[in-house]
C-alpha positions as CSV (number, residue, x, y, z in Angstrom):
1,Q,151.6,-27.0,19.0
2,F,153.9,-29.7,20.2
3,I,152.3,-33.1,20.7
4,Q,152.8,-35.0,24.0
5,A,151.7,-38.3,22.5
6,D,152.2,-40.8,19.5
7,V,152.2,-38.9,16.3
8,A,149.0,-41.3,14.9
9,S,146.7,-40.9,18.0
10,Q,147.2,-39.6,21.4
11,R,146.4,-43.0,22.9
12,G,147.4,-45.2,20.2
13,L,149.9,-47.6,19.6
14,I,152.1,-48.3,16.6
15,Q,153.0,-51.9,15.9
16,A,155.9,-53.0,13.8
17,L,157.5,-56.3,13.2
18,G,160.1,-56.6,15.5
19,A,163.6,-58.2,15.8
20,R,163.3,-62.4,15.0
21,G,159.9,-62.1,14.2
22,K,158.5,-60.8,17.8
23,I,156.2,-57.9,17.9
24,V,157.5,-55.0,19.1
25,V,154.9,-52.1,20.1
26,V,156.2,-48.2,20.4
27,Q,153.9,-46.7,23.1
28,S,153.5,-43.0,23.9
29,G,153.7,-41.8,27.3
30,N,153.8,-44.9,30.1
31,L,156.3,-43.0,32.2
32,E,154.4,-44.1,35.2
33,H,155.0,-47.7,34.8
34,P,157.4,-49.1,37.3
35,A,159.6,-51.0,34.4
36,V,160.0,-47.8,32.8
37,Q,160.9,-45.8,35.9
38,A,163.6,-48.7,36.4
39,L,164.8,-48.4,33.1
40,L,165.0,-44.6,33.4
41,R,167.0,-44.9,36.9
42,E,169.4,-47.3,35.5
43,H,169.9,-44.7,32.6
44,L,170.5,-41.9,35.0
45,S,172.6,-44.2,37.1
46,T,174.9,-45.3,34.5
47,M,175.4,-41.6,33.2
48,E,177.0,-40.9,36.8
49,H,180.0,-42.5,35.9
50,T,180.6,-41.0,32.6
51,A,181.3,-37.4,33.0
52,P,181.3,-34.5,35.8
53,P,177.7,-33.4,37.0
54,E,177.9,-30.3,35.0
55,S,178.3,-32.4,31.6
56,R,175.4,-34.7,32.1
57,H,172.3,-33.7,30.3
58,A,170.1,-36.3,31.0
59,L,166.8,-35.8,31.9
60,D,165.0,-37.3,35.2
61,L,161.5,-38.3,35.7
62,S,160.7,-34.8,36.4
63,G,162.4,-33.4,33.4
64,L,160.2,-35.9,31.1
65,T,157.1,-34.9,32.2
66,G,157.6,-31.0,30.9
67,P,155.0,-29.7,28.4
68,D,157.8,-29.6,25.8
69,I,158.4,-33.4,25.7
70,S,157.1,-36.2,23.9
71,F,157.9,-39.5,25.2
72,W,158.1,-43.1,24.0
73,S,158.7,-46.3,25.3
74,I,159.3,-49.7,23.3
75,W,157.8,-53.3,24.5
76,D,158.6,-56.8,24.0
77,G,155.7,-58.4,25.4
78,A,155.4,-57.2,28.8
79,A,159.0,-56.1,28.9
80,V,160.2,-52.5,28.2
81,A,163.0,-52.9,25.7
82,G,164.0,-49.0,25.4
83,I,162.9,-45.5,25.9
84,G,163.2,-42.2,24.0
85,A,161.8,-38.8,24.0
86,L,162.0,-35.6,21.7
87,K,162.2,-32.1,23.6
88,R,160.7,-28.9,21.7
89,L,163.5,-26.4,21.5
90,T,161.5,-23.9,18.5
91,D,158.8,-24.4,16.4
92,S,161.4,-26.1,13.8
93,H,163.9,-27.7,15.9
94,A,163.6,-30.7,18.1
95,E,166.0,-32.5,20.6
96,I,166.3,-36.5,20.9
97,K,166.5,-37.0,24.7
98,S,166.9,-40.4,27.0
99,M,167.3,-42.6,24.5
100,R,168.1,-46.0,26.2
101,T,168.2,-49.8,25.5
102,A,167.4,-52.4,28.3
103,A,170.3,-54.4,29.0
104,S,168.0,-57.4,27.9
105,H,167.7,-55.9,24.7
106,L,170.9,-54.7,23.8
107,R,172.0,-55.8,20.2
108,R,168.4,-56.2,18.9
109,G,167.6,-53.5,16.9
110,V,165.9,-51.5,19.5
111,A,167.9,-48.4,19.3
112,S,167.5,-48.4,15.6
113,R,163.6,-48.4,15.8
114,M,163.7,-46.0,18.5
115,L,165.9,-43.4,16.7
116,Q,163.6,-44.1,13.2
117,H,160.5,-43.5,15.5
118,L,161.9,-40.5,16.8
119,I,162.8,-39.1,13.3
120,N,159.4,-39.7,12.1
121,A,157.6,-38.2,14.9
122,A,159.8,-35.0,14.7
123,T,159.1,-35.0,10.8
124,T,155.4,-35.6,11.1
125,S,155.4,-32.6,13.9
126,G,156.5,-30.4,11.5
127,Y,160.3,-30.1,12.7
128,S,163.2,-29.6,10.2
129,R,166.0,-30.0,12.1
130,L,166.5,-32.8,15.1
131,S,169.5,-32.5,17.1
132,L,171.2,-34.3,20.1
133,E,173.8,-34.2,22.8
134,T,175.7,-37.3,23.4
135,G,179.2,-37.7,25.4
136,S,182.4,-37.8,23.8
137,M,184.1,-40.7,25.8
138,E,184.6,-44.2,24.5
139,F,181.6,-45.4,26.3
140,F,179.4,-43.5,23.9
141,E,181.0,-44.8,20.7
142,P,178.3,-47.1,19.7
143,A,175.7,-44.4,20.4
144,R,177.6,-42.0,17.9
145,R,178.1,-44.8,15.4
146,L,174.3,-45.3,15.2
147,Y,173.6,-41.4,14.8
148,R,175.9,-41.2,12.2
149,S,174.4,-44.4,10.4
150,F,171.1,-42.5,10.4
151,G,172.8,-39.4,8.6
152,F,173.4,-37.1,11.9
153,V,176.6,-35.1,11.8
154,E,178.6,-33.0,14.4
155,C,177.7,-29.6,14.9
156,P,178.4,-26.7,17.3
157,P,176.5,-26.5,20.8
158,F,172.8,-25.9,20.2
159,G,170.1,-24.5,22.4
160,D,171.4,-23.7,25.9
161,Y,174.4,-26.1,25.6
162,K,177.8,-24.7,26.0
163,P,181.1,-26.1,24.5
164,D,182.1,-28.8,26.6
165,P,185.0,-31.2,26.1
166,N,182.5,-34.1,27.5
167,S,180.0,-33.6,25.0
168,V,179.7,-34.4,21.1
169,F,176.7,-32.0,19.5
170,M,175.1,-34.0,16.4
171,T,172.2,-32.5,14.2
172,L,170.2,-33.9,11.2
173,A,168.1,-32.1,8.6
174,I,164.9,-33.9,8.1
175,S,162.0,-33.8,5.5
176,G,159.0,-31.8,6.2
177,L,160.5,-28.3,6.6
178,A,159.1,-26.1,9.2
179,P,158.9,-22.5,8.3
180,N,161.0,-20.0,9.9
181,N,163.8,-22.5,10.7
182,S,166.7,-20.2,12.2
183,F,169.0,-23.0,13.2
184,K,171.9,-23.0,10.8
185,P,174.7,-25.7,11.7
186,T,178.2,-25.0,10.9
187,P,180.3,-28.1,10.4
188,L,183.0,-28.1,12.9
189,R,186.5,-28.2,12.0
190,G,188.0,-31.7,11.2
191,A,184.3,-33.3,11.7
192,A,183.4,-36.0,9.5
């Protein structure tokens, strides 16, 4: 069964020492919080300028409330620093969705912290593969660099995605292998 809350506790908070010695809290849920909704609107608005509508795959608020979605936000005191979600594709395969860092927290390790949290949550949930779709344009190069630094590699489209010159698909085999993993990525020609 796919979890809809934090891996450790459905209402729990995970605390970790944040950048520059501050306490950063990763919290499950919180989609109703105005600051989270504002960051999500900013995320969707930014995506409008990067690709045509048929090539934009970011989830809106209603998409993030589905039964196959687990959502987290990162907080630096009262300020939302970032958001991220996992979408269940199969019992062994999940997708990273809606990862975004607030402009006020760029280049402070928020994206790395969220990505590590999503990988840990997916592993704890029994997934053996974690995949994502991101843009192919220069705007998305920092995100692709981050994903590569965590071991993600380019792969063919997965799930319901189709080949798209505006998209880059990436995947990572994670520990805690789940049974019946039917997803077998094939490296793209010329992919590193």
